[in-house]
C-alpha positions, 0 to 999 in steps of 0.5 A: 500500500502506498502511504502519504502523511496526512496529519502533522504532529501538533494535530495529533498531539492536540487530538490525544490531549483533547481526548485525555482531558475530556475523559478525565473531566467527565470521569471525575464529574461522574465518579468523584463526589463533588465534596472530594478534594479531587473534584476540582480537577474536573474543572482544571482539566476542563479549563486546560482543554478549552485553552487547547481548543483556542490554540487549535483554532489558531492552528486551523488557520496557519497550520498544514493543509489538513489542519486548516479549517478550509480543508474541512468538508462541511458541505451538508450535501457532501456529508449526506453523500458520504453517509450514503456511500458507507453502505457501498464498497466505494466510500470516498477516502480523504487525505484529511478529515472526511465530512463526518469527522469534519463536523464532529471536530467542529461540534466538539470544539464548540462544546468544549468551549461551551463547557468551559464557559458554563462551568465558569458561569456556574462558579460565579453563581450566575443563573447556576441552576440553568447553566448546570443543566446546560453544562450537563447537556453539553457534556452528555452530547460531547460523550455521545458524539465521541462514541459515534466518532469512535464507532465510525472509525471502527466501522471504516477500518473494518470495512476498508482495512486502510489504517485509518484508525492509526492515522492519528498516531503515526500520521499516515494514510494509505491508498489515498487518491491524493498523491500529495501528502503534507510535507512537514510535520512541524516538530518544533511547534509540537514541542512548544505545544507539549511544553504548553500543556505541561506548563498550563497544567502546572500553572492551573494546579499551582494557582488553585488554593484548596483552603479557599476553593479559589483559582488565581489566574492571570490576576483574576480570582475564580471560585471553583469549589463550595469552600467559600459558602461552607466557610461563611456558614461555619463562621455563622455557626462559630459566632452562634456557638461563641454567643451561646458560650458567652451567655452561659459564662455570663449567667455563671458570673451572675450566679457568682455575684449573687453568692458573693452578695450572700 
Protein backbone atom coordinates (compact mmCIF):
# COMPACT_ATOMS: atom_id res chain seq x y z
CA UNK A 1 0.00 0.00 0.00
CA UNK A 2 1.17 3.49 -0.81
CA UNK A 3 1.26 5.81 2.18
CA UNK A 4 1.08 9.57 2.49
CA UNK A 5 1.49 11.78 5.54
CA UNK A 6 -1.95 13.12 6.44
CA UNK A 7 -1.64 14.78 9.86
CA UNK A 8 1.15 16.85 11.38
CA UNK A 9 2.45 16.37 14.92
CA UNK A 10 0.61 19.32 16.51
CA UNK A 11 -2.75 17.99 15.26
CA UNK A 12 -2.03 14.51 16.59
CA UNK A 13 -0.81 15.77 19.97
CA UNK A 14 -3.83 18.03 20.29
CA UNK A 15 -6.12 15.12 19.40
CA UNK A 16 -4.85 12.87 22.19
CA UNK A 17 -4.57 15.68 24.74
CA UNK A 18 -8.17 16.61 23.90
CA UNK A 19 -9.30 13.00 24.37
CA UNK A 20 -7.41 12.67 27.66
CA UNK A 21 -8.62 15.93 29.20
CA UNK A 22 -12.27 15.38 28.30
CA UNK A 23 -12.15 11.78 29.56
CA UNK A 24 -10.59 12.93 32.83
CA UNK A 25 -13.12 15.73 33.30
CA UNK A 26 -16.10 13.51 32.51
CA UNK A 27 -14.86 10.62 34.68
CA UNK A 28 -14.24 12.86 37.69
CA UNK A 29 -17.63 14.57 37.30
CA UNK A 30 -19.48 11.25 37.19
CA UNK A 31 -17.48 9.18 39.67
CA UNK A 32 -15.92 11.53 42.22
CA UNK A 33 -18.11 13.14 44.87
CA UNK A 34 -18.29 16.91 44.43
CA UNK A 35 -17.25 17.34 48.07
CA UNK A 36 -13.99 15.49 47.38
CA UNK A 37 -10.71 17.38 47.10
CA UNK A 38 -10.19 15.62 43.76
CA UNK A 39 -13.34 17.07 42.21
CA UNK A 40 -11.64 20.38 41.42
CA UNK A 41 -9.51 18.59 38.81
CA UNK A 42 -12.68 18.17 36.78
CA UNK A 43 -12.73 21.96 36.39
CA UNK A 44 -8.99 22.44 36.00
CA UNK A 45 -8.75 19.87 33.21
CA UNK A 46 -11.78 21.45 31.52
CA UNK A 47 -10.12 24.87 31.55
CA UNK A 48 -6.91 23.43 30.09
CA UNK A 49 -8.94 21.63 27.41
CA UNK A 50 -10.68 24.87 26.42
CA UNK A 51 -7.36 26.71 26.16
CA UNK A 52 -6.08 23.96 23.86
CA UNK A 53 -9.12 24.42 21.64
CA UNK A 54 -8.23 28.10 21.28
CA UNK A 55 -4.73 27.10 20.16
CA UNK A 56 -6.21 24.53 17.76
CA UNK A 57 -8.40 27.25 16.25
CA UNK A 58 -5.30 29.33 15.57
CA UNK A 59 -3.60 26.29 14.04
CA UNK A 60 -6.70 25.83 11.91
CA UNK A 61 -5.73 29.00 10.06
CA UNK A 62 -1.93 28.79 9.97
CA UNK A 63 -1.16 25.06 10.14
CA UNK A 64 -0.59 22.47 7.45
CA UNK A 65 -3.16 21.79 4.74
CA UNK A 66 -5.09 19.08 6.57
CA UNK A 67 -5.03 21.05 9.84
CA UNK A 68 -6.67 24.11 8.29
CA UNK A 69 -10.40 24.61 8.53
CA UNK A 70 -10.59 25.34 4.82
CA UNK A 71 -9.79 21.65 4.23
CA UNK A 72 -12.72 20.53 6.42
CA UNK A 73 -15.60 19.02 4.45
CA UNK A 74 -18.55 20.97 5.84
CA UNK A 75 -20.95 20.79 2.92
CA UNK A 76 -24.29 19.22 4.03
CA UNK A 77 -24.61 17.66 0.58
CA UNK A 78 -21.17 16.08 0.83
CA UNK A 79 -21.98 14.80 4.33
CA UNK A 80 -25.16 13.15 3.03
CA UNK A 81 -23.29 11.58 0.11
CA UNK A 82 -20.59 10.34 2.46
CA UNK A 83 -23.08 8.55 4.73
CA UNK A 84 -24.84 7.03 1.73
CA UNK A 85 -21.52 5.77 0.40
CA UNK A 86 -20.77 3.97 3.66
CA UNK A 87 -23.08 1.14 2.65
CA UNK A 88 -21.29 0.70 -0.67
CA UNK A 89 -17.79 -0.55 -1.37
CA UNK A 90 -16.75 2.74 -2.93
CA UNK A 91 -16.61 5.08 0.04
CA UNK A 92 -14.52 8.08 -0.92
CA UNK A 93 -11.41 8.46 1.19
CA UNK A 94 -9.86 11.78 2.09
CA UNK A 95 -6.34 12.92 2.84
CA UNK A 96 -7.55 14.90 5.85
CA UNK A 97 -10.88 14.92 7.67
CA UNK A 98 -13.83 13.30 5.93
CA UNK A 99 -17.25 15.04 6.12
CA UNK A 100 -18.32 13.14 9.25
CA UNK A 101 -15.11 13.80 11.19
CA UNK A 102 -15.08 17.43 9.98
CA UNK A 103 -18.50 18.07 11.51
CA UNK A 104 -17.60 16.08 14.62
CA UNK A 105 -14.43 18.12 15.17
CA UNK A 106 -16.19 21.48 14.80
CA UNK A 107 -19.04 20.50 17.12
CA UNK A 108 -16.60 19.12 19.71
CA UNK A 109 -14.61 22.37 19.65
CA UNK A 110 -17.80 24.36 20.23
CA UNK A 111 -18.93 22.04 23.02
CA UNK A 112 -15.53 22.19 24.75
CA UNK A 113 -15.63 25.99 24.80
CA UNK A 114 -19.27 25.90 25.90
CA UNK A 115 -18.44 23.53 28.75
CA UNK A 116 -15.71 25.86 29.98
CA UNK A 117 -17.94 28.93 29.68
CA UNK A 118 -20.89 27.36 31.51
CA UNK A 119 -18.54 25.96 34.14
CA UNK A 120 -17.15 29.43 34.82
CA UNK A 121 -20.64 30.94 34.99
CA UNK A 122 -21.68 28.23 37.46
CA UNK A 123 -18.65 29.01 39.61
CA UNK A 124 -19.58 32.69 39.58
CA UNK A 125 -23.13 31.75 40.69
CA UNK A 126 -24.67 33.29 37.55
CA UNK A 127 -28.04 31.54 36.98
CA UNK A 128 -26.34 28.49 38.46
CA UNK A 129 -29.21 26.01 38.12
CA UNK A 130 -29.82 26.93 34.47
CA UNK A 131 -26.16 26.66 33.48
CA UNK A 132 -25.81 23.39 35.41
CA UNK A 133 -28.49 21.92 33.14
CA UNK A 134 -26.82 23.34 30.02
CA UNK A 135 -23.40 22.13 31.18
CA UNK A 136 -24.62 18.58 31.76
CA UNK A 137 -26.45 18.54 28.43
CA UNK A 138 -23.28 19.65 26.62
CA UNK A 139 -21.15 17.05 28.43
CA UNK A 140 -23.53 14.22 27.54
CA UNK A 141 -23.75 15.48 23.96
CA UNK A 142 -19.96 15.51 23.76
CA UNK A 143 -19.82 11.94 25.06
CA UNK A 144 -22.42 10.68 22.58
CA UNK A 145 -20.62 12.39 19.70
CA UNK A 146 -17.31 10.88 20.82
CA UNK A 147 -18.81 7.39 20.94
CA UNK A 148 -20.36 7.86 17.48
CA UNK A 149 -16.99 9.07 16.15
CA UNK A 150 -15.16 6.05 17.59
CA UNK A 151 -17.75 3.63 16.19
CA UNK A 152 -17.47 5.34 12.81
CA UNK A 153 -13.69 4.92 12.79
CA UNK A 154 -14.01 1.24 13.75
CA UNK A 155 -16.65 0.65 11.05
CA UNK A 156 -14.47 2.35 8.43
CA UNK A 157 -11.38 0.38 9.47
CA UNK A 158 -13.17 -2.99 9.44
CA UNK A 159 -14.67 -2.25 6.04
CA UNK A 160 -11.67 -0.77 4.23
CA UNK A 161 -8.62 -2.02 6.18
CA UNK A 162 -6.80 1.18 5.22
CA UNK A 163 -5.15 2.07 8.52
CA UNK A 164 -7.47 4.98 9.30
CA UNK A 165 -7.68 4.01 12.97
CA UNK A 166 -3.92 4.53 13.38
CA UNK A 167 -3.64 7.74 11.37
CA UNK A 168 -3.88 9.93 14.49
CA UNK A 169 -0.90 8.05 15.93
CA UNK A 170 1.62 7.81 13.10
CA UNK A 171 0.03 10.45 10.87
CA UNK A 172 -0.13 8.25 7.76
CA UNK A 173 -2.98 7.21 5.48
CA UNK A 174 -2.83 4.51 2.83
CA UNK A 175 -4.13 4.23 -0.73
CA UNK A 176 -5.49 7.77 -0.80
CA UNK A 177 -6.40 9.19 -4.19
CA UNK A 178 -4.44 12.35 -3.39
CA UNK A 179 -0.80 11.71 -4.27
CA UNK A 180 0.43 14.67 -2.27
CA UNK A 181 0.55 14.37 1.48
CA UNK A 182 1.73 17.11 3.82
CA UNK A 183 5.42 17.86 3.50
CA UNK A 184 6.31 18.85 7.05
CA UNK A 185 5.31 17.56 10.49
CA UNK A 186 6.15 20.77 12.41
CA UNK A 187 8.21 19.10 15.12
CA UNK A 188 9.27 22.39 16.80
CA UNK A 189 5.63 23.50 17.04
CA UNK A 190 4.77 20.13 18.57
CA UNK A 191 7.47 20.60 21.22
CA UNK A 192 6.07 24.03 22.07
CA UNK A 193 2.57 22.52 22.30
CA UNK A 194 3.70 19.78 24.69
CA UNK A 195 5.52 22.39 26.79
CA UNK A 196 2.35 24.50 26.88
CA UNK A 197 0.23 21.54 28.03
CA UNK A 198 2.66 20.70 30.83
CA UNK A 199 3.19 24.32 31.87
CA UNK A 200 -0.54 25.09 31.63
CA UNK A 201 -1.34 22.14 33.86
CA UNK A 202 1.28 23.29 36.36
CA UNK A 203 0.01 26.89 36.39
CA UNK A 204 -3.60 25.79 36.93
CA UNK A 205 -2.67 23.35 39.68
CA UNK A 206 -0.35 25.81 41.38
CA UNK A 207 -2.89 28.63 41.11
CA UNK A 208 -5.60 26.71 42.93
CA UNK A 209 -5.87 27.30 46.68
CA UNK A 210 -7.63 24.33 48.35
CA UNK A 211 -8.12 26.30 51.56
CA UNK A 212 -10.30 28.93 49.88
CA UNK A 213 -11.52 26.88 46.90
CA UNK A 214 -10.32 29.63 44.56
CA UNK A 215 -8.24 29.66 41.40
CA UNK A 216 -5.88 32.61 40.99
CA UNK A 217 -5.00 33.00 37.33
CA UNK A 218 -3.70 35.99 35.34
CA UNK A 219 -4.63 38.40 38.09
CA UNK A 220 -8.20 37.11 38.35
CA UNK A 221 -9.82 35.01 41.07
CA UNK A 222 -12.31 32.30 40.21
CA UNK A 223 -14.17 30.29 42.89
CA UNK A 224 -14.06 26.63 41.88
CA UNK A 225 -15.50 24.90 44.93
CA UNK A 226 -18.03 25.31 47.68
CA UNK A 227 -15.39 26.27 50.24
CA UNK A 228 -16.45 29.88 50.35
CA UNK A 229 -20.06 29.04 51.15
CA UNK A 230 -19.06 26.49 53.78
CA UNK A 231 -16.68 28.97 55.36
CA UNK A 232 -19.41 31.57 55.70
CA UNK A 233 -21.76 29.01 57.20
CA UNK A 234 -19.05 27.86 59.57
CA UNK A 235 -18.50 31.48 60.51
CA UNK A 236 -22.15 31.98 61.42
CA UNK A 237 -22.13 28.70 63.35
CA UNK A 238 -18.99 29.76 65.17
CA UNK A 239 -20.50 33.11 66.07
CA UNK A 240 -23.64 31.43 67.38
CA UNK A 241 -21.59 28.98 69.43
CA UNK A 242 -19.50 31.84 70.79
CA UNK A 243 -22.64 33.80 71.73
CA UNK A 244 -24.07 30.74 73.45
CA UNK A 245 -20.88 30.22 75.45
CA UNK A 246 -20.78 33.91 76.32
CA UNK A 247 -24.36 33.71 77.51
CA UNK A 248 -23.61 30.72 79.70
CA UNK A 249 -20.49 32.37 81.04
CA UNK A 250 -22.45 35.50 81.74
CA UNK A 251 -25.01 33.52 83.72
CA UNK A 252 -22.26 31.86 85.72
CA UNK A 253 -20.78 35.26 86.52
CA UNK A 254 -24.18 36.49 87.67
CA UNK A 255 -24.56 33.46 89.92
CA UNK A 256 -21.10 34.06 91.37
CA UNK A 257 -22.05 37.67 92.07
CA UNK A 258 -25.20 36.51 93.87
CA UNK A 259 -23.17 34.16 96.07
CA UNK A 260 -20.74 36.97 96.87
CA UNK A 261 -23.61 39.19 97.97
CA UNK A 262 -24.91 36.44 100.21
